[in-house]
N, C-alpha and C positions, 0 to 999 in steps of 0.2 A: 409676408402675410399682412403688410401694411394696408392692403386694399380693404381689410375688415376693421380696418381699425379707421385701439388702444386702446403689540406695543404695551407700553406700560400704562396703567391707569394711575393718574396722580390726583392730588387734592383739588377739590373744587373751591372756587372763591365766590362768596355771597356778595351780591350788590343789591342793597335795598330789599324790596319785596320779591325780586326775581332772582333766579339762580342761573349763573352763567359760568363758563369754564375759564380758567386762566390759560397760560400758555400750555398747560397740560390738556389732556383729552378727557372726555367723559366716556363711560362705557355705554353700550347701547341702552341699558336700562336707565341710565342717568340723563339721557338726551330727551328733553320734554317734547321735542318736535319730530320724533320718529314717525308719527302718524302722517306727516306731510310727505313721507316717502311712498305712501300708498298712492301710486300714480293716478288711478281712476276711482279712488275712494270718494264717496259722497261728501264726507266732511272736508277732505282735502280740496276737492273741486269747488265746494261752496266757498272755501277760503280764497281760492284762486279767483273766482268770479267777483268776489267782493273787492279784492285788491285791484283787479283789472278795471272795475268800474270807477274806482277812485282815480287811477292814473289816466284813464280815457277821458273822464270828465274834465280834469285839469288841463291836459295837453291839447285836447281837441278844442278847448275854449280859447287857446292862444291864437292871436292874430297870425302867427307864423304857420300854424298847422295846415290850414286848408291850402294855401298856395304851394307849400312844400309837398304836401301829399299829392295834389293834382299834377304838379310838375314831375314828380317821381313816377307816378303811374303812367303818365304820358310817355316818359322815356322807356320804362320797362316794357310797355306794350307797343312801342314804336316799330313799324315795319321797316325802318331804316337801320335796325340792328343788323349785325353780320350774321347770316345763317350759316354757321360753321358746319362743314359736312364731313362725313366719313365714307370712303369708297368701299362698297360691298359689291363684288362682281363688276358689271359694267356701269352701275348707277352710283350716284352720290346722294347719301342719305342725311337728313337733318331732322332734329326734333325741335318743334316750334311752339311757343305759347304767345298768345296776345289777348286782347280784350274779348275777341269772339271765341277763341279756342283756349279757354281758361286752363284746362288740364293739359292740353296740347295735342299736336298731331305729328305723327311720324310720316315723313314724306320723302320723295326722291326726285331726282332730275338727272340730266346728262351734263357732262362737262361743258359742252357747247352752249347748252341752255343756261348753265350756272354762270357763264361768263357775261351774260346779259345783265343790265341794271335791274331788271325785274324778271327773274326766271319763271317759267311755268313749272309748277310742281304737281306731281301725282301723289295723291294721298294713299298711304299704305295702311295706316291704322289711325283712327280717330279716337283718342282716349276719352274725350268727353262723351261721345256716343257709346263707347264701351262701358264707361262708368254708369251712364244712365240705364243702359239695358241690363246690366248686372247688379245695379243698385250698390255699387262700391265706389269709394272715394279713391280711385286709382291715381297714383303718382308714378310717373315714368322713372325707371332706374337703369335703363340701358338694354342693349341687345348684343348677343354673341352669336356669330354665324359660322356654319360649318365650312371647313376648307376641304377641297378647293371649289366645291359647287356653289357655295354661297346662296343657296336657295332655301335653306332652313335655318331659323334663328331661335335661340332661347331668349325669350323676353323676360325681364325682371320688372315686376309691378309691386309697388308698395301701397299698403293701406294707410293713407294719411301722411306719408313721407318718411317713415322710419327706415332703419337699416334692414329689418326683416322683410323679405320679399316672397311673393308667389312667382314661381317660374313655370312658363308654359311655352311649348314649341309652336312656332309660327311659320307658315309657308309664305315667303315673300313674293313668290310667283303668283300664287292664287290669292294672296292677301287675306288669309284666314288662318285661324288656329288649327293645328293638326289634332283631330278628335282623339286619336289613339297614340298621340306622340308623347314625348317625355314631359312629365308634369310633376311639380313638387308643391306641397302646401306651404303656407307661410312659415318661414324660418330664416335664420341668418345662414343661408346656403352659399356654397361655392360649387358651380357646375361648369365644366369645360368639355368641349367636343374632343373626343379622341379620333373618331372618324364618323361617317354618316350614320352608322347604326350603333355607336358606342360612345358613352360619356363617362367621365369620372365625376362622381358626386360626393360632396362632403356636406352633410346636413344633420339635422336632429333625427337620429334613427331611434330615439327612445332612451331609456335609462342608461346612463353611463357613457353616452356618445358625445357629450359636450365637455369642453374644458371649463375650468373655474372662471374663465373670462366670458363664457356663454357662447363660444364659437365651436364649430365642429372639430373633433379630434380624429375622426375615422373617415377614410376615403374608400369608396366602393367603385367597382367597375360595373356599369349598368348597360346591359344590351337591350336593344330595341325589341319590343314585343314581350318582354319578361317583366314580372312584378319586381318592384324595387326591393322587396324583402328577399328576393333570390339573387340580388346583385352580390358579387364576390368582393369581400374585403381585401384590398390590396395594400393598405397602409394604415397605420395608427400611431398617434402620438400619445403623450401622457396627459392625465387629467390636469396636471399643474402647468402644462404648456399654455401658450396663447391660442394656437390653432394649428390645424393641418389642412392641406389642400393640394390640388394638382395644377400643373401647368403643361400645356402642349404647345410646341413650337414647330411650325412648318416653314422651313427657310432654305431656299436654294435647292430644292429637291430633297432635302433631308427632313425626316420626321423624328421629333424628339418628344418623349413622354417623361415628365418629371413629377416627383412628389416633394413637397416642402413642409418641413416640420418647424414651426416657429416656437422655439423654447422660451424666448422673451420677445419683446417688441422689436429688438434689434439683432437678435441672433437666432440661429437655428441650423437645420441640416437640409441639404439638397440631395435628392436621390434620383438617379437617371436609370431608366429602363434600358438594360443592355442584354441582348440575347434572351429576352423574356423575363429577366429578373431586375429588380431595382437595386442599384448599387450606390452607396453613399459616395459623393464627390469629396475628395480630399482638399477642401479649401477652408479658410478660417470661418468659424461659425457666424461672425458678424459681417462677412463679405456678401455682396450681392452678385449673383451669377447671371449670365445671359448666354444665349446661343444664337449665333449668326452664321448661317450656312454650315460649314464644317468646323467652325471656330467656337471656342469657349471664351467668354469675356468675364473678367472678375474685377469688381469695383471694391476696393478695400476701405474699411472704416478705421482700422488700426494697422499699425506696422506689421509686416509679414516678412519673416526671415526664412529663406529657402536655401539651404546649403551655405554658400559664401555670399549670397546676394540678399540685400535687404530692401524691401519696397515700403515706402512710407504710406501711412493711412491717407486716403484720398486719391491714390493712384488708380489708373485703369490699365489692367493687364489683359493680354490676349495670347492664346495658344491654340494650335490645332487640336480638336477634340480627340482624334485618334491617338495623337502623341500623348496627350494628357492621360487618357485611359490606359495607355501602354506604359505609364510610369515616368515619362519625361516631364521636366518642369522648366524648360527653356522658354519662359514667358518673354514676349515683347512688351515693353512698358510704353504704352501709348500716351500716358498723361501722368505728370508728377505735379502735385499742387505746390503753390507758393504761399508765402505768409499772408497775402491778401488775395490769392487766386484759388479757385476751386472749380471742380467739374459740376456743371449745373444740369446737363442733359446729354443724351446720346441718341442720334437718329440712325437707324440701320437701313441703308439703301442696297441696291443690287450689287454695286461694285465698290462701295466705299462707305465709310462712317462719317457722320457729321458730328463734331464735338462742340458743345455749347459751354463756354467758360464764363464764369463770373470773375471779373477783375475789378476789385474794389466795388462790388455790387453793380457792375456794368457788364453787359453781355458782349462776348466776342465769339465768332464762329470759325471753325477750322475743318478742312477736309482731310480725313485720314484714309490713305489708300495703300494697299499692299502690291508692290511691283517686284517681281523676281524674288519673292520671299522677304523683301525689306519694306518697312513701313515709311511712308512719307507724310509730311504734314504741311498743308498749304492754307494760308489765311483766306477767308471768304469775305468779300466786301459787305459791310453792314453798317448801320448807323452807330456812332460812337457813344451815344448817350441814350439810356433807356433800357428796356427789356426786350429780348428776342426769344421767340419760341420756334422750334424746328421739329417737324415730324414727317415721317414717310407718308406719301400719298397712298401707296398700296403695299405696305410692309416693305419687303425687300425684293419685290418683283420688278421694280424699275428704279431709275435714278431720279425720279420726280419727288419733290418734297414741298410741303407747306412751310411758309415763313410768316410769322406774325411779328409786327413791329409796334411798339407802344411806349409811351412814357406818361407822366402825369398830365401833360398839357397837349399831347399829340394824339388825336383819335386813333384807336387801334386800326391797323390795316392788315389785310390778308393777301399774301402773295403766293404765286405758283412759280416754282423754280425747278430747273433741271441741272443736275450736277455737271459741271464742265462747260455750261453755257453762261456767258456773262449776264449779269443783271437778273431781274425777276419780273414777272408779270403781276401787276396789282389787280386782283380780282374784285376785292371788296374793301370798303373803308367806312368806318363810322363817320357820321357828320359831326360837326362841332355842336355837341349838346349843350355846352355852356360857353359863355364869353370868356376866353382865355387872354384877351388883349390886356396887356399891362402886367401879366403874371410871369413869374420866373421860377426856375428850379435851381436850388443850390444844394450842395452836399457839405456837411460839417462833421466834425468828430470831437469827442470829448474824452478825457481820462476818467475811467471808472474808479471805484474805491481802491482797487488793487493796482492801478496804474495802466490797465489795458485800454488801448484806444478803441472807442466804440463809435461807428459812424451813424449818421442819420440824414435823411433827406428833408428838405423844407420847400414848400410850395407857397408863395406869397406874392403880394404886389411888389413891383419894382419900386425902389426908393421908399419902402415902408418906414414909417416913423417909429423909431425904437424908443418908445416911451412906456413900455410895459402894459399898454392898454389893449393890445390886439387879441381878440377872441381866437384861441388856438386849440386845435384838436390834435392830440398826440396819440398815435395808434401803435400798438405793439402786440407781439405774439411770443417769440422767444422759446420755442420748444420743438421737439420731434424732428430736428434737422430741416425745418421748413424755412425757406428764404423769403424775406419780405423785399420784393423788388418793385421798381417804378411801374405803374400801370395806369391806364386811363379809366377813371371812374366817373361816368356821366352823372350818377346820382350825387356823389360827393362834390363834384364840380358845381352842379346846379344848386344844391341845397346848402353848400358851405362856402366854397371858394368864390363863386360869383357874387355872393352876398357879403363878401368882405372878410371871411374867415381865413385863417392860416392853417395849413395842414402839414403835419410832421410825421414821418414814418421812421420808426426806430429799428435799427439792425442789431439788436442785443444778442448776447450769447444764449445758447440754447437753440438758435436757429441754424441754418446751413449756409449762410452767406459766405463764410470762409472755410467751408468744407466740414468734414466730420469732427475735426478738433474743436471748431467753434461751438458745435453742439455739445460735445463731450465735456467741455469746460464747465457746463452748468448742469450736469447730471447729478441726480441723487443728493449726496451730502454737499455738493457745490451749487445747489439750486439758487442760493442767495445771490450768486454772481449775476444771474440774469436780472434779478430785481435791483441790484446795485447799479447795473448798467442803465436801466430805465430811469432810476432816480437821478443818475448823473446827467442824463439828457434833459430831464425836467428841470433840474437846477440850472443847467446851462442856458435853457431858454429864458429863464428869468434873469440870469446873470448878464446875458446879452441884451436884456430889456426888450426882447421880442415880445414877451408877454409877462405876466405875473400870476401868482397862484389864483387870484380872484378870477382871472380870465383864461385859465388853462384847464381844458377838459381832456380826459383820457378815455380810450375805448379799446376793447378787446373781447374776443369770443373764444369759448372752449378753453384750451390752455391759456389763451389770452384773457379769458374771463377770470381764471385763477390769478393771473398777473394783476388784473384790476382789483381783485379782492385783497391781494397782498399790498398793493399801493394804498388802498383805502385804509387798511389797518396799520401799516408801517409808517407811512408818510402822508397823513391826511392834510398836513399843513401846506403841501406843494400844489394842491389841486382845488379847483372850484366846482368841478362836476365830474362824475364817473358814469359811464355806460358799460355795464357788465353783462355780457351776452352768453347764453348757454354755458354757464361757467361750472368749473369744479371749485368747490369752496370748503366742503367738509373733508379734509384730507385724512381724518381719522377713519372714515368709513368709505372712502372713494373706491377702494379695492373690493368692496362688498356690493357695490351698486352697478348693475348692468355690465358694461365692458371694462369697468375700472381695473380689474385685476390684470388686464393686458398692458397697463401702463406702468407697472411697477419697475420696469426697466428704465423708465424716465424719472420717476419720483422716489422709488424705494417702497419698502413694505412697512406700513404703519403697525402691523402686528408684531414686528420685531422691535423690541424695546430700544435697541441701539439706533435703529433707523427712525423710529418715531421721535427720538430725542431731537433730531434735526428737522424732521418734517413739522413737528409741533411748533417750532419757532416761527414758522410762516403761515401755517394753516389758518385761513381767514376766519372760519367759523369759530374756532377756538380762541382767537385773539381779539375778538370784539370787546370793547370796554364801554361800560355805561357812562363813565366819567370823561370819555374822549369826545372831542369835537370833530365830526366827520363832514367832509363835503357831501352834498346831496348826491344820491346815486339812483340810477334807473337800472333795475334788473329786468332782463328779458330772457325768456326760455320758451320751451315747447313741451306740451304734454306728451306729444308723440315722439320725443327724442328718446330713442332706445340705445343711445351710445353714452352720452353724459346725462345722468339721471336728473330730472327737473327738481328732485328733492334738494339738490345743492342750493339752488337759488331760492326755493321756497323757505328752507330752514334758515338761511342767512337773513332773509327779509323778516321772518317771524321773530328771530332773535333781536334784530334791530328795532322792531316794533316794541318788543318787551322792554328794551333798554331806553326807549323814548327817542330814538334817532329818526330823522326825517329822510324818507326815501320814497320812490315810486316802484311799482312792480307791474309787469305785463307778461302774461303767459299765453302764447298762441295754443289753441287746443289741438292743432295739428302742425305738421311741418318738418318733423324729423330734426336731425342735428343742425341743419342749416337754418332752422327757426321758422321757415315759411315754405308752404307747399306750392305756391303759385305767385304770379306777379302781383296780384292784388294784396296778398298778405305781406309780401316783401316790401311793397311800397308803403303800406300802412305802418309796419314795424320800423322801417327806416325813418319815416316821417315823425314818428314818436321820438326817436333818438335825436334827430336834428332839432326838432322843436324844443326838446329838453335842453340841449346844449345852448341854443340861442336864449332861452329863458334864464339859464343860470350864469352865463358867461359874459353877457353884455354889461 
């Protein structure tokens, strides 16, 4: 269900004329800034506009802002970007935004045409024209097409960029919406094709149909030409769950229909339709299952003991589906993790699997093939440094696959490869958007508070003078098993590296760099480990004299925004500037705001006194101090973010203002959880952030 995603009241402490909380929490009634949680309230939006005006006036007046903004916008709108494609039927589809097509255009071409430096594209849907004709601010959220005809697609369109979408059936042959087709009003829906005239739909069916996290808990089977109200309920989860939804897999001539009940963000139940009935699959609740032809794959998050065999968390297992349903458990173990090795991805081709491994945060590829009932593993030649991405061109209907290659200084390239054939064909590559001459990538590691070795990447000038004066940007996330890997960022290169800045990427616990165990090490009561890791890296940067607190800035968004808030309140002495983006900050109420309840598997439940006891120790909103000296911070968020509530950033800023601290705040009125709905908004918000860093760190 990750595609939808993610106490005790104690005494208050008085500081001067304002009331703020100590490490304890306040009740809802004690929080003076609850009114800022009213997303579209007039009072709240007036506050937002006033704060925006202050930030915009200051940062736009900087000599850095205009050149950075113009440079970023030129990059984001550039026609030299890679138009990544998805194969649907005989065509290759791409969604594209630029200066002329602000909301974007869905278009297609042939493979022969795509191989050309400048392909000829056929427009399928112009979102700018659609938005103008319907007077809606449509933001593209993707398309799902029916198998095997691939002529009808379910399009997801968002108003302003939020997670909630309108779903409408579209005929890609006639390039128009189907008047009497499948349609759903705006909601956080999950709809998948079962066949041409049947879909599984999980949406807001009315009272009682959503979970506490705000996602669907009921799945219905909806037949073409019938009212949604008449669709038959085929599955339901509990109100306390995260979500329920369907998955349909067509592979190697096999058709599989499944239901998935996510009881937490990381655990749940998988149900497979067998002989017309859904039967629960006997696998660990926290495992991820997949279907490939007539095989069942199982990726483990924790150790699994079956009879006399034990498989460690992070392993990849496979077994014939018929054998599994018949009670057999003779799994083949295709991958076992190591101390610094983990499974990063899996591509399913017609006759083999391609396994993507992270070895000390560097990608390695392997071909896994079954011959005479036995599995073989063969290394695939690939660059030794950087990040690799692998995906099937047309699911598992051929042995063709896409390969992307990138690192911090190497422009991303897209390759077309065929399993069993040496080498690959480079189809597209980014140009060098910034001057990387004289820059180098290095990897370092430092001991965290508990002795754990934590790695980080550094991108800087060769022969850099280690005198503590280098403006340095340290980026971190550390959550939800997400791996921070090397990648080419044209914007960061142009706005930061090329101008003399140093960039550092942290691989702290909570992420997935070393598999599920690296993530689980910082869950719930152990959350502080992720923060200790980040602190250790920051201290090491100063110890090595790469930089010093005065010149060290930090940045993170969403869960990384929470990381920024914790750094601000726990170790303000280590940093000169903080950019805190679409953050979680009020951890006492996070589970009551939008999708927050879905993340209790990550952070814990603040309504349980024992769990609030450890959450309260780091919750930024409750740990602000009037008498503390904080580095200057720029908060950015989006009014239209319906995943992480903008109230987190609003209330944190309001409390800082109450206590007399210096900060800036900017809230985009649209844009969803990504913060921006188009290239112009993205360029503007990033220009604000980089301008802020240059202003504070030089």
